[in-house]
C-alpha positions in Angstrom: 130.1 95.6 127.1 132.4 95.7 124.0 130.7 92.8 122.4 127.5 94.8 122.0 129.4 97.4 119.9 129.4 96.8 116.1 132.7 95.6 114.7 133.2 98.7 112.5 132.5 101.0 115.4 135.2 99.1 117.5 137.8 99.6 114.8 137.0 103.3 114.2 137.1 103.8 118.0 140.5 102.2 118.2 141.7 104.2 115.2 140.4 107.5 116.8 142.1 106.7 120.1 145.5 106.0 118.4 145.2 109.2 116.4 144.4 111.2 119.5 147.5 109.7 121.2 149.8 110.5 118.3 148.5 114.1 118.0 149.0 114.6 121.8 152.6 113.3 121.6 153.3 115.5 118.6 151.9 118.7 120.3 153.6 118.1 123.6 157.0 116.8 122.4 157.7 117.6 118.7 155.9 120.8 117.8 158.4 123.6 117.7 161.4 121.3 117.3 163.8 123.1 114.9 164.7 119.8 113.1 168.1 118.5 112.2 170.9 120.9 111.2 172.0 119.5 107.8 174.0 120.8 104.9 172.2 118.4 102.5 168.4 119.1 102.3 165.9 116.5 101.0 162.5 117.9 100.0 159.8 116.1 101.8 157.9 115.2 98.6 161.0 113.3 97.4 161.0 111.4 100.7 157.3 110.7 100.3 158.0 109.3 96.9 160.7 107.0 98.4 158.3 105.8 101.1 155.6 105.0 98.5 158.1 103.0 96.4 159.3 101.1 99.5 155.7 100.3 100.6 154.7 99.2 97.1 157.4 96.5 97.0 156.3 94.3 100.0 156.8 90.8 101.1 153.6 89.2 102.4 153.2 86.6 105.0 149.6 85.2 105.1 147.8 83.9 108.1 144.1 83.0 107.9 142.1 86.1 106.9 145.0 88.5 107.4 148.1 89.4 105.4 151.1 90.7 107.3 153.5 92.8 105.0 157.2 93.5 105.4 159.1 95.9 103.2 162.1 98.3 103.0 159.9 101.1 104.5 162.3 101.5 107.5 165.0 102.6 105.1 163.4 105.9 103.9 161.7 106.3 107.4 165.1 106.3 109.2 166.8 108.5 106.6 164.0 111.0 106.8 164.4 111.3 110.6 167.9 112.7 110.1 167.1 115.2 107.3 163.5 116.4 107.8 161.8 118.6 110.4 159.1 116.7 112.4 156.2 118.3 110.5 157.8 117.5 107.1 158.7 114.0 108.3 155.1 113.2 109.3 153.8 114.6 106.0 156.3 112.5 103.9 155.4 109.3 105.8 151.6 109.8 105.7 151.5 111.0 102.1 153.8 108.2 100.8 152.1 105.5 102.8 148.6 106.6 101.7 149.7 106.6 98.1 151.1 103.1 98.3 148.0 101.7 100.2 145.5 103.3 97.8 147.3 102.6 94.6 148.9 99.3 95.4 146.4 97.6 97.7 143.2 99.6 97.1 142.4 99.5 100.8 139.0 100.4 102.1 138.6 103.6 104.1 138.5 101.9 107.5 141.6 99.8 107.0 143.4 102.7 105.3 142.7 104.9 108.2 143.9 102.4 110.7 147.2 101.8 108.8 147.9 105.5 108.4 147.1 106.1 112.1 149.5 103.3 113.0 152.2 104.9 110.8 151.6 108.3 112.5 151.9 106.7 116.0 155.1 105.0 115.1 156.5 108.2 113.5 155.9 110.4 116.6 157.3 107.7 118.9 160.4 107.3 116.8 161.0 111.0 116.6 160.4 111.4 120.3 163.1 108.8 121.1 165.5 110.3 118.6 165.2 113.9 119.8 165.1 112.8 123.4 168.3 110.7 123.3 170.4 112.5 120.7 170.4 116.2 119.7 170.5 116.4 115.9 172.7 119.4 115.7 175.4 117.9 113.4 176.6 114.7 111.8 175.0 111.5 113.3 177.0 109.9 116.1 176.8 106.8 118.3 173.9 108.0 120.4 171.9 108.9 117.3 172.5 105.4 115.9 171.4 103.7 119.1 168.4 105.9 119.2 167.5 105.0 115.7 167.8 101.3 116.4 165.7 101.6 119.5 163.0 103.6 117.7 162.7 101.1 114.8 162.7 98.1 117.2 160.0 99.6 119.4 158.0 100.6 116.4 158.1 97.0 115.1 156.9 95.6 118.4 154.1 98.2 118.8 153.0 97.7 115.2 152.7 93.9 115.6 150.7 94.4 118.9 148.4 96.9 117.2 147.8 94.6 114.3 147.0 91.7 116.6 144.8 93.9 118.7 142.7 95.2 115.8 142.2 91.7 114.4 141.1 90.4 117.8 138.8 93.5 118.4 137.2 93.0 115.0 136.1 89.5 115.9 138.8 87.7 113.9 140.9 84.8 115.1 143.1 85.8 118.1 146.6 86.7 116.9 148.5 87.0 120.1 149.8 83.5 120.0 151.4 84.3 116.6 152.8 87.6 118.0 156.2 86.3 119.1 156.9 84.9 115.6 155.8 88.2 113.9 157.9 90.3 116.3 161.0 88.1 115.8 160.8 88.3 112.0 159.8 92.0 112.1 162.7 92.9 114.4 165.2 91.1 112.1 163.9 93.0 109.1 163.9 96.3 111.0 167.4 95.8 112.2 168.7 95.1 108.7 166.8 98.0 107.2 167.9 100.4 109.9 171.6 99.4 109.4 171.3 100.1 105.7 169.5 103.4 106.4 172.1 104.6 108.8 174.8 103.7 106.3 172.8 105.9 103.8 172.7 108.7 106.3 176.4 108.6 106.8 177.0 108.6 103.0 174.7 111.5 102.5 176.6 113.5 105.1 179.9 112.5 103.5 179.1 112.6 99.7 175.5 112.3 98.4 176.8 111.1 95.0 178.0 107.8 96.5 174.4 106.8 97.5 174.0 104.6 94.4 176.4 102.1 96.0 173.6 101.1 98.3 171.3 100.0 95.5 172.8 96.5 95.2 172.6 95.7 99.0 169.0 97.0 99.1 168.0 94.7 96.2 169.8 91.8 97.8 168.1 92.4 101.1 164.7 92.6 99.5 165.2 89.3 97.6 166.5 87.7 100.8 163.3 88.7 102.5 161.2 87.1 99.8 163.4 84.0 99.7 163.1 83.6 103.5 159.3 83.9 103.4 159.0 81.6 100.5 161.1 78.9 102.2 159.2 79.5 105.4 155.8 78.9 103.7 157.1 75.8 101.9 158.3 74.4 105.2 155.0 75.1 106.8 153.1 73.4 103.9 155.4 70.4 104.0 154.7 70.1 107.7 151.0 70.3 107.2 151.2 67.8 104.4 153.1 65.4 106.7 150.5 65.9 109.4 147.7 65.2 107.0 149.2 61.8 106.1 149.0 60.8 109.7 145.4 61.8 110.3 143.9 58.6 109.0 146.4 56.5 111.0 145.4 58.2 114.3 141.7 58.5 113.7 139.9 55.2 114.0 136.5 56.5 112.9 135.9 57.6 109.3 133.8 60.7 110.2 136.3 62.1 112.7 139.2 61.4 110.3 137.4 63.3 107.5 136.6 66.3 109.8 140.2 66.4 111.0 141.5 66.2 107.4 139.2 69.0 106.2 140.1 71.3 109.1 143.8 70.6 108.2 143.1 71.4 104.6 141.4 74.7 105.4 144.4 75.7 107.4 146.8 74.6 104.7 145.0 76.6 102.0 143.7 79.5 104.2 140.2 78.6 102.9 136.7 79.1 104.3 135.3 75.7 103.3 136.7 72.3 102.8 134.4 69.5 101.6 134.7 65.7 100.9 131.9 63.9 99.0 132.2 60.0 99.1 130.4 58.6 96.0 128.2 55.5 96.5 129.1 52.1 95.0 125.5 51.4 94.3 123.8 53.9 91.9 120.6 53.7 93.9 122.3 54.9 97.1 123.1 58.5 98.2 126.5 60.0 98.5 127.9 61.2 101.9 129.1 64.7 102.2 131.3 66.0 105.0 132.0 69.8 105.3 134.2 71.9 107.5 133.5 75.7 107.7 135.6 78.5 109.0 134.0 79.7 112.3 131.1 77.1 111.8 130.0 73.7 113.0 131.1 70.8 110.7 128.5 68.8 108.7 129.3 65.1 109.0 128.3 62.4 106.6 125.1 64.1 105.3 123.4 62.0 102.6 123.1 63.9 99.3 121.8 62.9 95.9 124.3 63.0 93.0 123.1 63.8 89.5 125.5 63.2 86.7 123.8 66.1 84.8 125.3 68.6 87.2 128.3 70.4 85.8 130.6 69.8 88.7 129.8 66.1 89.1 130.2 65.6 85.3 133.6 67.3 85.4 134.8 65.4 88.4 134.0 62.0 86.8 136.2 62.7 83.8 139.0 64.7 85.5 142.3 63.1 86.1 143.9 66.0 88.1 142.7 68.9 90.3 141.1 72.0 88.6 140.0 75.5 89.5 136.2 75.9 89.7 133.9 78.9 89.7 130.2 78.0 90.3 127.6 79.4 88.0 124.5 81.1 89.3 124.2 79.7 92.8 125.2 76.2 91.8 127.1 75.7 95.1 125.6 77.5 98.0 128.1 79.9 99.6 131.0 79.0 97.2 132.6 81.8 95.2 135.8 80.3 93.9 137.6 77.1 94.7 139.7 74.1 93.7 138.3 70.6 93.1 140.2 67.3 93.0 138.8 63.8 92.2 139.6 61.2 94.8 140.5 58.2 92.6 141.4 54.7 93.8 143.1 52.1 91.8 139.9 50.9 90.2 137.2 53.4 90.8 136.3 57.0 91.7 136.0 57.3 95.4 134.7 60.9 95.7 135.8 64.5 95.4 137.6 67.0 97.5 136.6 70.7 97.3 138.6 73.7 98.8 136.7 77.0 98.5 136.7 80.7 99.3 140.2 82.1 100.1 140.1 83.8 103.5 143.0 86.1 103.0 141.8 89.4 101.6 142.7 90.1 98.0 144.2 86.7 97.2 143.1 83.7 95.2 144.2 80.1 94.8 147.4 79.7 92.7 148.9 76.9 90.6 151.1 76.0 93.6 147.9 75.5 95.6 146.6 73.2 92.9 149.7 71.1 92.9 149.6 70.9 96.7 145.9 69.9 96.5 146.8 67.0 94.1 149.3 65.6 96.6 146.8 65.9 99.5 144.0 64.3 97.4 146.2 61.4 96.5 147.1 60.8 100.1 143.4 60.9 101.1 142.3 58.6 98.3 145.0 56.1 99.2 144.1 56.2 102.9 140.3 55.8 102.1 140.8 52.9 99.8 143.3 51.0 101.8 142.2 51.6 105.3 138.7 53.1 105.9 136.6 52.5 102.8 136.0 48.9 103.9 134.5 50.2 107.1 132.3 52.7 105.4 129.2 50.4 105.2 129.3 49.8 109.0 130.0 53.5 109.5 127.1 54.4 107.2 124.7 52.1 109.2 125.8 53.8 112.5 125.5 57.2 111.0 122.0 56.4 109.7 120.9 55.4 113.2 122.4 58.6 114.5 120.7 60.7 111.8 117.4 58.9 112.5 117.7 59.8 116.2 118.5 63.4 115.2 115.6 63.5 112.8 113.1 62.3 115.5 114.4 64.1 118.5 114.7 67.7 119.6 118.4 68.6 119.9 117.9 71.1 122.7 115.8 68.9 125.1 116.4 65.4 123.7 112.6 64.9 123.8 110.8 63.4 120.8 110.0 66.0 118.2 106.7 66.5 116.3 107.3 63.8 113.7 108.0 61.1 116.3 105.1 62.2 118.5 102.6 62.0 115.6 103.9 58.5 114.8 103.4 57.4 118.4 99.9 59.0 118.5 99.0 57.2 115.2 100.3 53.9 116.7 98.1 54.3 119.8 95.1 55.1 117.6 95.7 52.1 115.4 96.1 49.8 118.5 92.8 51.0 120.0 91.1 50.6 116.7 92.4 47.0 116.4 91.1 46.3 119.9 87.7 47.6 118.9 87.6 45.6 115.7 88.7 42.4 117.6 86.1 43.1 120.2 88.7 43.3 123.0 87.1 45.6 125.6 89.1 48.5 126.7 88.0 51.7 128.5 91.2 53.6 127.9 91.6 56.1 125.1 94.6 58.1 123.7 94.7 61.6 125.1 96.9 64.4 124.0 97.9 67.4 126.2 99.1 70.4 124.3 101.2 72.8 126.4 102.4 76.3 125.6 104.5 78.5 127.9 102.9 81.8 128.8 104.8 85.0 127.8 108.0 83.0 126.9 108.7 85.6 124.2 109.4 88.2 126.9 112.1 85.9 128.3 113.8 85.8 124.9 113.4 89.5 124.3 114.7 90.6 127.7 117.2 87.9 128.8 118.3 86.6 125.4 117.9 83.4 123.4 120.6 81.6 125.2 118.7 82.0 128.5 115.5 81.0 126.7 117.1 77.8 125.4 118.3 76.9 128.9 114.8 77.6 130.3 113.3 75.3 127.6 115.7 72.5 128.7 114.7 73.0 132.3 111.0 72.9 131.4 111.6 69.6 129.6 113.3 68.1 132.7 110.5 69.3 135.0 107.9 67.9 132.5 109.6 64.4 132.6 109.5 64.4 136.4 105.7 64.9 136.3 104.9 62.0 133.9 104.9 58.2 134.2 107.3 56.0 132.3 104.6 55.0 129.8 103.6 58.6 129.0 105.3 60.3 126.1 106.4 63.9 126.2 107.6 65.8 123.1 108.7 69.3 122.1 106.8 70.4 119.0 108.8 73.5 118.4 109.5 76.9 120.0 107.9 76.8 123.5 105.2 74.2 122.6 105.2 70.8 124.1 102.8 67.8 124.0 102.1 64.8 126.1 100.5 61.5 125.0 98.9 59.3 127.6 96.0 56.8 128.0 92.9 57.7 130.1 89.3 57.0 130.7 86.4 58.9 129.2 86.2 61.1 132.3 89.7 62.4 131.7 90.6 62.2 135.4 94.1 61.1 134.7 94.7 63.8 132.1 93.3 66.5 134.3 95.5 65.3 137.2 98.6 65.4 135.0 97.7 68.8 133.6 97.2 70.4 137.0 100.4 68.8 138.2 102.2 70.4 135.3 100.7 73.8 136.2 101.6 73.4 139.8 105.1 72.3 138.9 105.6 75.5 136.9 104.5 77.7 139.7 107.9 77.1 141.2 110.3 79.5 139.6 113.2 78.3 137.4 116.8 79.1 138.3 118.5 79.8 135.0 122.1 81.1 134.9 121.8 82.8 138.3 118.4 84.4 137.5 115.0 83.5 138.9 112.5 83.1 136.1 108.7 82.6 136.6 106.9 81.1 133.7 103.4 79.6 133.5 101.8 77.2 131.0 98.4 77.0 129.3 97.2 73.4 128.4 94.7 72.0 126.1 93.4 68.4 126.3 91.8 66.4 123.5 90.6 62.8 123.7 90.6 60.5 120.6 87.5 59.4 118.8 88.6 56.0 117.6 88.0 55.4 113.9 87.1 59.0 113.0 90.2 60.9 113.9 93.8 61.0 112.7 96.9 61.9 114.8 97.1 65.4 113.2 93.4 66.1 114.0 93.9 65.0 117.6 96.9 67.2 118.0 95.1 70.1 116.3 92.1 69.7 118.7 94.4 69.9 121.7 96.1 72.9 120.2 92.6 74.6 119.8 91.8 73.8 123.4 95.2 75.3 124.5 94.5 78.4 122.5 91.1 78.7 124.3 92.9 78.3 127.7 95.3 81.1 126.8 92.5 83.3 125.7 90.7 82.7 129.0 93.5 84.1 131.1 96.5 81.8 130.7 98.0 79.4 133.3 95.0 77.1 133.1 93.5 74.0 131.4 90.8 73.7 128.8 89.3 70.5 127.3 88.5 70.5 123.6 84.9 70.9 122.5 83.7 71.0 118.9 82.5 74.6 119.4 86.1 75.6 119.9 87.0 74.4 116.5 84.1 76.4 115.0 85.5 79.5 116.6 88.9 78.8 115.2 87.5 78.2 111.7 85.6 81.5 112.0 88.9 83.2 113.0 90.6 81.7 110.0 87.8 82.8 107.7 88.1 86.3 109.1 91.8 86.1 108.4 91.2 85.2 104.8 88.8 88.1 104.4 91.3 90.5 106.0 93.9 89.6 103.4 91.5 90.7 100.7 90.1 93.8 102.5 92.8 96.1 101.2 92.2 95.2 97.6 88.5 95.6 98.0 88.8 99.1 99.4 87.2 98.1 102.8 89.9 99.7 105.0 89.7 103.3 105.9 91.9 105.7 107.9 90.3 107.7 110.7 92.0 110.6 112.5 91.9 111.7 116.1 93.1 115.2 116.8 95.9 115.9 119.3 95.3 119.1 121.2 97.7 121.6 122.8 96.3 121.4 126.4 97.3 125.0 127.2 95.8 126.7 124.1 93.2 124.3 122.9 94.6 124.4 119.4 94.9 121.2 117.4 98.6 120.5 116.7 98.3 117.1 115.1 96.3 114.0 114.4 96.8 110.3 115.0 96.0 108.0 112.1 93.9 105.0 113.0 92.8 102.2 110.6 89.3 100.9 110.6 87.8 97.9 108.7 84.4 98.4 107.1 83.4 94.8 106.8 80.6 94.1 104.2 78.5 92.0 106.7 79.9 92.8 110.1 80.0 96.6 109.8 82.8 98.6 111.3 85.3 96.3 112.8 87.6 97.8 115.5 91.4 97.5 115.4 91.5 95.4 118.6 89.7 92.6 116.7 91.7 92.6 113.4 95.1 94.2 114.0 96.4 91.2 116.2 95.1 88.9 113.4 96.9 90.9 110.8 100.2 90.7 112.8 99.9 86.9 113.1 99.3 86.4 109.4 101.7 89.0 108.1 99.0 91.1 106.5 100.1 93.9 108.7 102.9 94.8 106.3 100.7 95.8 103.3 98.1 97.3 105.6 100.8 99.3 107.5 102.3 100.6 104.3 99.0 101.7 102.9 98.0 103.5 106.1 101.4 105.3 106.2 101.0 106.4 102.5 97.4 107.6 103.1 98.2 109.4 106.4 101.2 111.2 104.9 99.2 112.3 101.9 96.3 113.6 104.0 98.7 115.4 106.4 100.3 117.2 103.4 96.8 118.5 102.5 96.5 120.0 106.1 99.6 122.0 105.7 97.8 125.3 106.4 96.3 124.3 109.8 97.9 123.9 113.2 99.6 126.5 115.4 100.5 129.6 113.4 99.6 127.8 110.1 102.7 125.5 110.3 100.8 122.4 109.5 99.5 119.5 111.5 101.8 116.6 112.5 100.5 113.1 111.8 101.2 110.1 114.1 101.2 106.7 112.5 101.4 103.4 114.5 104.1 101.1 113.5 104.1 97.3 114.0 107.2 95.2 114.9 107.1 93.4 111.5 107.2 96.8 109.7 110.3 97.9 111.7 112.0 94.6 111.0 111.7 95.1 107.2 115.1 95.9 105.8 113.5 98.2 103.1 111.4 100.1 105.6 113.6 103.3 105.7 113.8 103.4 101.9 110.1 103.0 101.6 109.5 105.7 104.2 111.8 108.1 102.3 109.9 107.3 99.1 106.5 107.9 100.7 107.6 111.3 102.0 109.0 112.3 98.6 105.8 111.2 96.8 103.4 112.9 99.2 105.5 116.0 99.8 105.1 115.8 103.6 107.9 117.4 105.6 109.7 114.8 107.7 109.3 116.9 110.9 105.5 116.6 110.6 105.6 112.8 110.7 105.7 110.9 114.0 106.1 107.1 114.0 104.5 105.6 117.1 105.6 102.3 118.6 105.0 100.4 121.8 107.9 99.6 124.1 107.6 95.9 123.2 108.0 96.7 119.5 111.0 98.9 120.1 112.8 96.4 122.3 112.1 93.3 120.2 115.6 93.1 118.6 117.6 95.9 120.2 120.6 95.9 117.8 118.5 95.9 114.6 115.9 98.3 116.1 118.5 100.8 117.3 120.1 101.0 113.8 116.6 101.3 112.1 115.5 104.1 114.5 118.7 106.0 114.0 118.2 105.9 110.3 114.6 107.1 110.7 115.7 110.0 112.9 118.3 111.0 110.3 115.4 111.5 107.9 114.0 114.1 110.3 111.0 111.9 111.3 110.2 111.9 115.0 109.7 108.8 117.3 107.0 108.3 119.9 106.7 105.6 122.5 103.0 104.6 122.9 101.4 103.4 126.2 104.6 104.3 128.1 104.7 102.5 131.4 102.8 99.4 130.4 105.7 97.5 128.9 109.4 97.4 129.7 109.8 101.0 130.8 113.5 100.7 131.2 115.5 103.9 131.7 118.5 102.0 130.2 116.5 101.5 127.0 115.4 105.1 126.9 119.1 106.1 127.1 119.9 103.9 124.1 116.8 104.5 122.0 116.6 108.2 121.2 112.9 109.2 121.1 111.1 112.5 120.9 107.7 111.8 122.5 106.2 109.8 125.4 102.5 108.9 125.3 100.9 108.4 128.7 98.8 105.2 128.6 95.0 105.6 129.2 95.5 103.4 132.3 97.4 106.2 134.0 94.9 109.0 133.2 92.9 108.3 136.3 89.7 109.7 137.8 89.8 113.4 138.4 88.8 113.0 142.1 91.5 110.5 143.0 94.9 111.9 143.8 96.5 108.5 144.1 95.7 107.5 140.6 97.8 110.4 139.1 101.1 109.4 140.6 102.3 107.5 137.6 101.2 110.2 135.2 103.1 112.8 137.2 106.2 110.6 137.2 106.1 110.2 133.4 105.6 113.9 132.9 108.6 114.6 135.2 110.7 112.0 133.4 109.8 113.5 130.0 110.7 117.0 131.1 114.1 115.8 132.5 114.8 114.0 129.1 113.6 116.9 127.0 110.7 114.9 125.6 107.2 116.0 124.6 104.4 114.3 126.5 101.0 113.3 125.1 98.2 111.9 127.3 95.7 109.5 125.9 92.1 108.7 126.9 91.1 112.2 128.2 87.3 112.0 128.6 86.5 114.4 131.5 87.1 118.1 132.1 88.6 117.3 135.5 91.2 115.0 133.8 92.2 117.9 131.5 92.7 120.2 134.5 94.8 117.6 136.3 97.0 117.1 133.3 97.4 120.9 132.9 98.5 121.1 136.5 101.1 118.4 136.0 102.5 120.3 133.0 101.5 117.8 130.3 101.7 119.6 127.0 99.4 117.6 124.6 96.4 115.2 124.8 93.8 113.3 122.9 90.6 111.6 123.9 86.8 111.7 123.7 86.7 115.0 125.5 88.1 116.6 122.4 87.2 114.2 119.6 86.4 110.7 118.7 88.3 109.3 115.7 86.7 110.6 112.5 87.1 110.5 108.7 89.4 113.0 107.0 86.4 115.0 105.7 85.0 115.4 109.2 88.3 116.5 110.6 88.9 118.9 107.7 85.5 120.7 108.4 86.4 120.9 112.1 89.9 122.4 111.3 88.3 125.0 109.0 85.7 126.0 111.6 88.3 126.0 114.4 90.7 128.2 112.4 87.9 130.7 111.6 86.7 130.8 115.2 90.2 131.3 116.5 90.8 134.1 114.1 87.6 135.8 115.0 88.1 135.5 118.8 91.7 136.8 119.0 90.9 140.5 119.4 88.3 139.7 122.0 90.7 137.6 124.0 93.2 140.4 124.0 90.6 143.0 125.0 89.2 141.1 128.0 92.6 139.7 129.0 91.6 136.1 128.4 94.0 133.3 127.7 93.6 130.9 124.8 93.6 128.1 127.4 90.1 129.1 128.4 88.7 128.0 125.0 88.3 124.2 125.0 87.8 122.5 121.6 85.3 119.7 121.0 84.8 117.4 118.0 82.2 114.8 117.6 82.0 112.2 114.8 79.9 113.6 112.0 80.2 117.3 113.1 82.8 119.9 114.0 82.2 122.8 116.3 84.2 125.1 118.7 82.6 126.2 121.9 83.7 128.4 124.8 
């Protein structure tokens, strides 16, 4: 469950929990404590200054992305426990630590908050131990000293555990295996610091003027810490250097040796990237690049072209020693700052070694790193030249074969990919053409089956891409079992597969195989303990020898598959030329649609949304229409799916949103009590996925002057649950603007209560399918359930597709608040709706006294709109 929580949220949650624990301990144990009885008083700001000085002079131990710091901070912390009241002590520690962390390390808010919270936790625990074990009513004694040692040692252990925990929780490399080393070193430091601090406490009780005698021991201890850490790091680096020299001896293969060396180099320099490029001996050949990324898969022996005109290559060729390198303007993708060393043999340049992007926050590569890199590069160059370079040609040949296999096969299913499949189709076509030219009679022709899984996207969206990948692998296995050895199956990409076989003109064999595939897929797949049912639509195309290419044959099978899917899915269709004509027409319509916005052919129609109890219009839904120059008014069902496929939905959606908001702003005097009409705008998945959508929405509302509460963005369940993490963040940002969210056609998609809990929405729209016949009680069960659910969750309910007076009465009885449909109005232009609103407002104003006089309710006045006219009737 925790892995679904963003990293920053995890850290803030941990920080808040620690702060709550520290506050509770303080209130229960320390609040009201009188503090130590001392003759010598130290103002807490002075102690805060001492804490800040101690924290500013730290000794840092680096490990991967993290920096662990040790200092003399225990010295003022222990002294403060014996001379400050608990409240003053906490103030001194927090203020001093905050000043040091902000001034010295410029820590970000999240890291600063965690460190200060950790300080607070350690402070209250230390004070609790001290006050619980020794009463501070006089000069310190043995129990007080033991309590101080116990407090600092426990604080050291807890601090190390908390640091390891926050790094692990944030998704970093697990630190618990390093925890014993950190605790041992930290305990040694804490013991020494506490001893000095207790000595200082005793001196202050005896004679404060003698405190300067501790200055020299403190400086010596600090320098000893630094010397220890420095020697420790040197020892670790020498050990890593020794291990690197043994890598080539123990790795018989060049690629594995290079990967091991680069991983070792990354650990040695705490770097994100290590890269070796082996230069070719022949200028006509390509170089071989091997990379090792932190938290990423290595790239092994990738052929790359070298150009001497490139700045880095030119500098490597003339360099005799390693150098720092900062790429200019995206020269090296993903590299910010690094070190480069040439790999030189006795007679020639072998290649280059790059170490890039320091992982440890706030640090860069140093001159010591450069000298260490030179030693490492010399070792690598010597090993390559003396041991492995002679094997590189054989290794290159093997790698080329491996790369060729990877280039022509799908890594997930190990089936041939599109490139290899087209080659095989072209070979079959060439063989049949040769038989025909040589007058060798053959009745068999190449036939392609194009297969696409039905509703595979739902599997990815609901169960995740990992489950989808496993399903695709199982589909490939089942496909192999259906085919003969001479048939060729391939994965073209996504959930598309193809089969190449030979068949007669009657396509009996192809139809048999296609139906066997469909029958095989009727049996559900068992994937990771879940039962998944997925069908397939297939298209079949037979070759016309001499007039058709492999691409055309595959395209024809694709067209037939599309026809099968349009006909109801889970079926087979054989290609006919008329199918291609339909596809061409569709493409032509797509091209015209992309130009429709610029030509002014799109229009926004509005359908009023009515308060079912009062009959008063409370809002409108904006609906786009296409006035095609030759086909007339084209409905959204015909061109909106096409716009979503081609990406044209983005400019269309932005234009509709701008137009609808501007028009709604003009209707600010209508609606209930003249509060203005709300406007509902449909949102596509591609729009919600745009990173700039929230900023664009904010700009549109600012330009049009529309109040955010009057805008409702309407989405289907499928759109909302397409990418839950991104969608959740986007919807929260939209709601923060004050814009409301509606789920369209609720009940026809996922309808998950879990999703409703995660995605905060304001409105549920009952799909037209659930607004049944007025005479059928059974058809209203789902509508009643949706209304009840909406009431429970505090959501507004809008029913769509109201066409009869009986349906209206049913919805009123269920408690549905709002509705829209042909009973009230068909979608109309803004001018028509404006005339209706004006007439409705005048009629309502005129009838109000009469309604009160006769005791009538406003619910007795239904409102009707028709396209081209506006009228109100009782």
